[in-house]
C-alpha positions as CSV (number, residue, x, y, z in Angstrom):
1,X,4.1,17.5,-35.8
2,X,1.0,17.5,-33.0
3,X,-2.6,17.3,-35.8
4,X,-4.5,20.1,-34.1
5,X,-8.2,18.8,-35.0
6,X,-8.7,21.7,-37.4
7,X,-6.0,20.5,-39.4
8,X,-6.6,16.8,-39.1
9,X,-10.1,17.6,-40.9
10,X,-8.7,20.2,-43.2
11,X,-6.1,17.3,-44.5
12,X,-8.9,14.4,-44.1
13,X,-11.4,17.4,-47.1
14,X,-8.7,17.8,-49.2
15,X,-8.0,13.9,-49.2
16,X,-11.9,13.1,-49.7
17,X,-11.7,15.6,-52.7
18,X,-9.2,14.1,-54.0
19,X,-10.9,10.7,-54.0
20,X,-13.8,11.8,-55.3
21,X,-11.7,13.1,-58.2
22,X,-9.8,10.2,-59.5
23,X,-13.2,8.1,-58.6
24,X,-15.0,10.3,-61.2
25,X,-13.7,8.7,-64.4
26,X,-16.3,11.1,-66.5
27,X,-14.5,14.7,-65.3
28,X,-11.3,13.5,-65.5
29,X,-11.9,11.9,-69.6
30,X,-13.4,15.8,-70.0
31,X,-10.2,17.3,-68.4
32,X,-8.0,15.2,-70.7
33,X,-10.1,16.3,-73.5
34,X,-8.3,18.5,-77.0
35,X,-11.5,19.5,-78.0
36,X,-13.8,21.6,-75.7
37,X,-17.1,20.1,-75.2
38,X,-19.8,22.0,-75.5
39,X,-20.8,22.2,-71.8
40,X,-20.7,20.3,-68.9
41,X,-24.3,18.5,-67.0
42,X,-24.0,17.9,-63.5
43,X,-26.9,15.4,-61.8
44,X,-26.9,14.8,-57.8
45,X,-29.4,12.6,-56.2
46,X,-29.0,12.1,-52.9
47,X,-31.1,11.1,-50.4
48,X,-28.7,11.5,-46.8
49,X,-28.9,14.0,-44.2
50,X,-26.4,17.0,-45.3
51,X,-26.1,16.4,-48.8
52,X,-24.4,19.4,-49.7
53,X,-21.6,19.0,-46.9
54,X,-19.8,16.9,-49.2
55,X,-21.6,17.9,-52.8
56,X,-20.8,22.0,-52.7
57,X,-17.3,21.9,-51.8
58,X,-16.8,18.5,-54.3
59,X,-18.8,20.5,-56.7
60,X,-16.8,23.6,-56.6
61,X,-13.9,21.8,-56.7
62,X,-15.1,20.5,-60.7
63,X,-16.2,23.6,-60.9
64,X,-13.1,25.3,-61.0
65,X,-10.6,22.3,-62.7
66,X,-13.2,23.1,-65.7
67,X,-13.0,26.5,-66.2
68,X,-8.9,26.8,-65.6
69,X,-9.3,24.7,-69.1
70,X,-12.2,25.9,-70.4
71,X,-12.9,29.1,-69.6
72,X,-16.3,30.2,-70.1
73,X,-17.9,26.7,-70.3
74,X,-21.1,26.1,-69.7
75,X,-21.5,24.6,-66.3
76,X,-25.1,23.1,-65.2
77,X,-26.4,21.7,-61.7
78,X,-29.7,19.4,-61.9
79,X,-30.9,19.0,-57.9
80,X,-32.9,15.4,-57.9
81,X,-33.3,14.6,-55.2
82,X,-34.0,14.7,-51.1
83,X,-30.6,17.5,-51.3
84,X,-32.8,20.1,-53.4
85,X,-35.2,20.4,-49.5
86,X,-32.3,22.2,-48.1
87,X,-32.3,24.8,-51.0
88,X,-36.3,25.5,-49.5
89,X,-36.2,29.7,-47.7
90,X,-38.0,27.0,-45.0
91,X,-34.9,25.0,-44.1
92,X,-33.1,27.7,-42.5
93,X,-30.2,26.7,-44.1
94,X,-28.7,29.9,-45.8
95,X,-26.0,30.7,-43.6
96,X,-24.1,27.5,-44.0
97,X,-21.1,27.5,-45.7
98,X,-22.1,25.0,-47.9
99,X,-25.4,26.8,-49.1
100,X,-23.1,29.8,-49.8
101,X,-20.5,27.9,-51.9
102,X,-23.9,26.6,-54.2
103,X,-24.8,30.8,-53.7
104,X,-21.4,32.0,-55.5
105,X,-21.0,29.5,-58.2
106,X,-24.7,30.6,-58.7
107,X,-23.5,34.6,-59.2
108,X,-20.6,32.9,-61.4
109,X,-22.7,32.1,-63.9
110,X,-23.5,27.7,-62.6
111,X,-27.2,27.3,-63.3
112,X,-28.8,25.8,-60.7
113,X,-31.9,23.9,-60.8
114,X,-34.3,21.6,-59.3
115,X,-37.1,19.6,-59.9
116,X,-39.9,20.3,-59.6
117,X,-41.9,17.6,-60.0
118,X,-40.3,16.5,-56.8
119,X,-40.8,19.5,-55.2
120,X,-44.5,19.6,-55.9
121,X,-44.7,16.3,-54.3
122,X,-43.9,18.5,-50.7
123,X,-47.0,20.8,-52.0
124,X,-43.1,23.5,-53.4
125,X,-42.9,26.1,-55.3
126,X,-39.9,28.0,-56.7
127,X,-41.2,30.9,-54.2
128,X,-40.7,28.3,-51.8
129,X,-36.6,27.9,-52.4
130,X,-33.2,30.7,-52.2
131,X,-33.5,32.8,-55.2
132,X,-30.1,31.2,-56.5
133,X,-32.5,28.4,-58.0
134,X,-34.7,27.9,-60.7
135,X,-37.3,25.5,-60.5
136,X,-37.3,22.6,-63.3
137,X,-40.4,21.4,-64.4
138,X,-38.9,18.0,-64.4
139,X,-34.6,17.1,-63.7
140,X,-34.9,14.3,-65.3
141,X,-36.4,15.9,-68.7
142,X,-33.6,19.3,-68.2
143,X,-31.3,16.3,-68.0
144,X,-31.9,14.9,-71.1
145,X,-32.4,17.8,-73.1
146,X,-29.1,19.2,-71.6
147,X,-27.2,16.2,-72.9
148,X,-29.1,16.5,-76.4
149,X,-27.5,19.8,-76.6
150,X,-24.2,18.2,-76.3
151,X,-23.8,19.1,-72.4
152,X,-21.4,16.3,-71.5
153,X,-23.6,14.7,-68.0
154,X,-21.4,13.8,-64.9
155,X,-23.3,12.5,-61.6
156,X,-22.1,13.7,-58.3
157,X,-21.8,11.5,-56.0
158,X,-20.6,11.3,-52.4
159,X,-16.4,10.5,-51.7
160,X,-15.5,7.2,-50.5
161,X,-16.5,6.9,-47.0
162,X,-19.3,9.5,-46.6
163,X,-22.9,8.0,-46.4
């Protein structure tokens, strides 16, 4: 069977996502837990370009897995790195598949926050970002608040081979 570039790309993406699932021990433990968690808070703090190209599909997969096991589970994403600037209206990235995935997750009840203290460095406020994100005064403080409420923290990290 001859692999077309599209098929080869899909197979590679699938393999990378599966590898990321295996790498994330916290997610695996959560999926095997006998009790329902209070919620899950994902944190992302990345500095490379095109972070959402890998992070949005990975988050989509994790959310689907969690909601399959725990329907109605509260899920939060906190963006605290340079990737948050891709969520600014002026970034012009609103039509990318990654941002459409994030918007869909927001519509499905995943609360998506960006770190306001980091956004302020670039003189950006809530009105400067896409509608499906909320600006947190401090991403780190919000993360700690969710952990205190019993949410399980999971760090989103790039799959092996993606820098």
